[in-house]
N, C-alpha and C positions, 0 to 999 in steps of 0.2 A: 530115613536110612532101612535098608532090605532088615527084615525079620529073619533073615541066615543067620544061624549062630557064631561066633567065634570066641567063645569063652574058655579062660582057665580059672576056675575058682578057687579061693582060699578055704581051709579048712583047719579048722580050731586045733585036732587032733596031729596032725602031723606039724602044725606051729609049733606045739609044747614038746616034741624031741628034742634030744641032745646026744650027739656024739660026740668022739674025739675025733672024727676027721679033721686033718689039717686046713683051714681057711682058704679059699683059692683069693689071691691078689690076682685083679685083671684091668688092663691097660683100654682107657676107653677110648674110641675113634669114632669118625663119622665120614660115610662115604660121600662122594661128591656130588650125588643126586640129593642127599640130605641137608647139604649146604645151602643150596639154592631152595628148598622147599618152602620155605618162609618169607623169599623176596619180593617186598611189597606188600606185605602182612603186619598185624602187630598182635601181638598177647599183652593178657592180664592175667596176673598169678592172685589170689586172695589166701591166704595164711592164716591157720588156725590154729593155736595150741603151743607146745612149748619150744625152748631154743633149737632142740633139735630141727622140729618142722619149720623155724625161720631159718637155719641152716638147708634143710632140705630145697626151701625154694628159690634160695640164690644158685644151686645147681639147676631148678628147672629152667631158673631165668637165664643160666650161662650157656645151658644145652638150647633154649629155644632161639637166643643172641648167635650163638655157633651156627643155627642154621638158618640165620637170615634174617629170623622175625625181628620186631622193634619193640620196645616197649610202650603198651597203650597208659593213659592218664585215668581210667575209667572205664569199665567194663562195656559199655557201650558204644565204643571206638574198638573196640579187641575182633580180630578174627577168629583168636583163640582163649577160650577160658579154662584157666585153668582153679582147682579149689584143694588146697590142701587140708588135710581134715586132722582134727584130733578126735581121739578117743577114749580120754583118762575121767571124763565123767558125764551123765546122760544131756544134761543141758547145751553141753558143745555140740554132740550129734544133733540137738533141734534144731541150734542154729544154722547147722550146716544144712540140713533139710529146706528150713525156711529159705535160706538163700538159695538153693539150689529150685524151689521151687519161682522163686521171683527172678529167675532166669527164663522160665518159658516164654515168655512174652518176648522177650529176646530172638527169642529162637526161632519164634513166628516171624518177627519180623526180617531176620539175616537169616535165610535157611541154610548157609554154606556157615554158618554159626557153627566152631568146634568146642564141645563142652566135655572138660576131663574131671574127674575127680580123683585122686589121689592122697596118700596118705594114712598116716592110721586106719579110720575109718573102715577103709577100702580093705584091710585084712583080717575084719571082722565077717564071720559068716553069713550073719544075721544082717548087717548092714549090707550087703553086696546084695540080699535078696531083694532088701527093699530098694534099692537103689536101680535095680534093673525090673520090678516088675512094678516100681511107680514113680520112676522118674525119666520115662523114653526120650525125652532132652539130653541127656547123657549122653555121650557118643563113645567115651573112653575110661574105662574104670580100669588103674595101676596099682602096687599097691607101696610102699616103702623098701620093696628088693629089687625092684625094676624099674627105677626113673630112669637109668640111662637108656630103658628099652623105649622111653618117649618118641624119640626120631623115627623108629620103627611102627610103634603105634600109628602117629600121626599118619604118617607116609603113607597107613594101609588105611585109615579113614577117608583121608582124602581121593585115593585112587579107586579104593572098593566100596566107597560109600555106605557101609556097615559098622554097627555097633563093636567095641572092641572089649573084650574084659581078660584083664590079664595079670592075675594076683597069684603068687606065690607064698605058699607056706613049708616056707626052708628053713634052715639055717642062716642063710648069709653069707655074704663073702664080701671082698673088699675092693674099691673101684680107687684106680687112681687116674691123673692126667683129666678128670673130669671139667670142662669147663664152669667157670663159677663167675656170678655176674653179683658184688656185692653191694647189700644195701644201703650202704654205710662207708664214710671213706677215712673214719680216724678209728671204729670200733669193728673187731672182726670173730666173727664163730670158726673156731677150729675145731672139728671131730678128730678124737683123739682116739676114739674107741665106739663100737657100733653094740647095741643089742642087750638084752640083760639074764643072767642064770638065777637069782634071787627068786623070784616067783614067790611074790609077797600074795596073798589068798586075793587082794581087794583090786589088785594091778593088771590090766591087761596087755602092758609094755613087753613082758616075755614072748607073749604069741604073735605083736605086731611088730615089734623088731628085730626078732631072731636071736642067738646066741653072743652071750659074749665074745668080741674080737676084738682085738688091737693092731690099729694100721704099724706099721714099722716106723720105728722111731725117726729114721732117716727120712721117710717121707713127711711126719711132720715137720721135723727141722726147718726141711726144706722150705713147708710151706711158711712159716714164721719168717725165715730170714726175707722171704719174697716180698712179705706184708709191710716187714720193717724197711726194706729198700723204697717201699710205693708209698711210704707216710704213714704208715698206721699205729697209733700211740696206744692201742690195748688189744691183746687177745684174749678170747677165751676158752679155755679148752671143754669142750664137750664129750659128754658121754653118759648113758643113761644111768650106768653105775660108775663116774669118771676114775676112781681110788680103785679101781681091781684092773687097772690096765697094766698090760703085761704078764698078768699069770698065764695066761691061751700062748703067750711065746716063750714062757718060762725065764722072763726075765729078772735076774735077781733084786734089781733097783727100783724094777716098778715104778709106780708113780712118780714116788718120790724122786726118783733118777731123773725122770722124763722131764720132770716139773726143775731141777736144776738145771739139765741141758737146755732147756726152753729159756730160763731166766738167765743162762749164759750168754744168749743172743742181742741181748741189750736192750729188745721191746723195751719201751715204757713200764707199760703194767701189764701184767698177767692177772687172770681168774681163773676160776674152773670151779665147773657143776656139773653134775649132784654126786653129791660125795653120800657112800653109804656107812653108816658108824661100823657095821662090822670089817670092812676094810681099811680104816684109818688108821694107819701106823705110825710108829717114832722117825721110819726116813722121811717121811713127808713133812712131818713136823720140823726136821733137820733142813730142811728146805727151806720151809720159811721162815724160820730164822734167821737163816741165813742170807738171804738176797731180798734188798728193799724193794724189788719190781715185782716181787709174789705181793699183791696188794693183800692188806689186813683184813679180810673178809671171809668166814664159812661160811654157809650152808650148809647145815646137817640137821638133816631130819627126823623127826622124833614120832611122830605119828599116833603115840599113844604114851601115857606116864603109867601105864597099869599092867602088870605083867603077864595075867590071865590072855587081856586083848591083845599084848603084843605075838604071845603062843599063838593064838588065832590069823594071827596078819600073818605069820610066818615072818617074821623082823629078823630074828636070829639074834637078837641081843634082849638081856633086862631092862627093864629101868635102874637097876642098880648098876651094870655095866657101863648104860650109856651115859649115867652120870658120872662115874667114875672119869671115863673120855672127855664129857664137858670140863668137869674141873680137871683134868690135866691139859687140856686145850688151855684154857683159862689161866693156869699158870706158867703154863710155857710161851705163850703169846698174851700177852696182857691188853696188849694197844689192838687187839682185834675185834673185830664185828663180827656176831652171829645171829644167822636167822633159821628156822625151821619148817617143817609141814607138820601139820595136826589135822588129824581126823576126828570129827566128833559124830558121834551117833552109828557107831561100826554093830552090827549084831549082838545084841543084847548088851549092850554096855549101859551097867549097872551105873547109880549115883555113886558109888563107892571108889567106881573104875575111873570114871570123869573127875572127879576130886582129887585123885591121883596125879591124873593130865594137870592140872591145875595146880596140884604143887610141885611137878615138875618145873612149870613154867614161872612161880615163883624163887624156886630154886636156881633156874639159869639164865632168868630175866634178858631173856631174848629182845635184841635190838630191833625184830621186827620178825612178824611168823605171816604164812601163809596156811590160811586153815578153811577146812571143807568139811560139809556133811556129807557122810560115807554116799557113793550112789553106785549100786551093781552092776559090774558089768558083767554080761548074759557071756556065759563059758567060765568065770572065774569062779572055784569055790566059794569065796563068800558070798557071791548071788544067790548060793542054794542054802546059805544060813537060814534059820527061822528069825524072825524078827519081832520082839517083844516091845521094841521103844516106840512111842508114836512121834510121828513128825513136828510135831508141836512142842514134844519136850527138846528132840534133837535142836530145834530152829532156838529154843531157848538158851541149851547149851550155847552153843555157837554165841550168839551175843553175849553172855558172859563171859567167855573165851576171847571175843574179840577186844571185850572194855577192858581186860586183865593185860593184854598183848597192848595196846594202846597206850596203858598206863606207863607198863616199862620201855616203848619205843619211845617214848615223850622222855622220859627219864634218861634214857641214852642219850638222848640229841641233847638234851639241857647242856650235858657237859660238854658240846661245841660252841656253845654262846662265847660269844667275846674271842674266841680263837681264830687265828689264819689260817685255811686249807686251801688245799689243791686243787682244782674243780676241772675235770675234763669236759669240755663244753660240748653238749650236744644240738644246741641249738634253742632257738626261743622257745618258750615256754609254752605249753600246749592250754593251757589257760588263762596266761597274759603274755600277750604278743609285746608288751614294752619290758619283761624283764630273761635273761636267758636261763637256761636251767642244765643241769650236767650233774656229775657226781664225783664226790669226794674219793679217795684209797679206802675207806669202809664200806663203799657201795651206799656212801648217804644221799640222796637225793638235795641238789640245792638251786633254788631259784635264788636271782642275784641281778640288780641291776651293773650296767659298764657300759664303756663308750668301746667302739672299735673293736670287736670280740667277734669271733668267727667259731665255725666249727671245727673241731679238732684241737683248739687251743688249750692246752692248760695254764688257768689262771686262778692265780692267788688271790681270794676271797677272804673279806671279813664277815664272820656269822655275826649279824644280828639279832636273831631271833628266831629258836627251836620251836617246829610243830611235832605233833604226833609224829607223820611221817614224811619229815621234811623240814629243810631248814632254810633262812629267808637270809640274805648277804648282802654283800656291796662289795665289788670288784675292787681291788686295790689297785691304784694308780702307778705305772711304773715311773719310776724316778727319768725326768727326760734328760739328765747328762747320765746315765747309762743305758 
């Protein structure tokens, strides 16, 4: 590649700005030339990170296939390799750098191979600097705001034979009618909003994903209706802060109203994530009580059970207000399962603060939790905080927390032993090819034996045994007379 530069670099300062300007809604389109660019060529996408990244990769795949590229089964077979990155923790970034490093050999063997890096890492100033200076094998660096620029970026690299770096640190817009290639035929991610305005002090997402901006309700419903026609059994409504949906649109019904409208489409299963305790309201609870196709599962991040740590995190709630909300949800939705996120080792977390987190876990008895040691992200306020807690202490606390989580997870799963449950089948178990796996309405993983079962079936399964984080069972055979 030529050394001539064509770079548009990210700015953390610009990414943190928020204005009241109305978000533009754009319609995606491809030129006739772009539609033919990938004829006879293949692509491979590697995805790191959350559900939003997985959905973004489906968009990348859809755009590439609209450009006539075909999917390759492994990177060695591809003409274009895209790595969709995560920036939530340091170890996620290190994995990405390792993967990009390993592609250097492929680049030497295949001179026309195009390697692109997108996603949240590309929105970080330091990460882009590292990619530019240390990874010459990368031809395209693009961000979360300009996935729709992929055709132009690829066309430029193919024609001009020079690296393209195009990352915009802006508040964001919304694109509709973008091609999508769903990676599953029975479950689908549906974006309902993008971005986040909460600015938790440890989190890079508000900078990498832009401001909160909601899709129009009619566009969301049209997407869900199309998925229903195509035979999808489940949709998961996505947003970095999903229950803030509609605030920017001045929609008085908010996310609860959207939940109700999606439920009315009749699609069998509806989930949503991730919800913030600050925005969880009665309208949502009313919808969840009313519609059976809203799955009985809520992910409600706690992060810490200590008020001082919550204040330093800028979480906007106290341990008492979280507990009150949780108790209300338990009371109003007694058959629901609850999971959470918890960070241990936030800067200067005391033993007493950690104990308050354990006390909250004892109170809530979560069905499961995603637990992490605090990982400083460059540019966030928490990364600049002094920290007196040794890593060895943080690791010990994580182990103590995980043991408690596992105890309550198994206690919750024990309640399913001997019961018959409906399982949406994902396929064969990754650990045992002689059994199937899928999820209950409560989002419990079930591994079970059965015959003549297919991906996307909803199967009645008898639960024989409860493990800490899964259930084992046997499919109930249908009566041949029915």
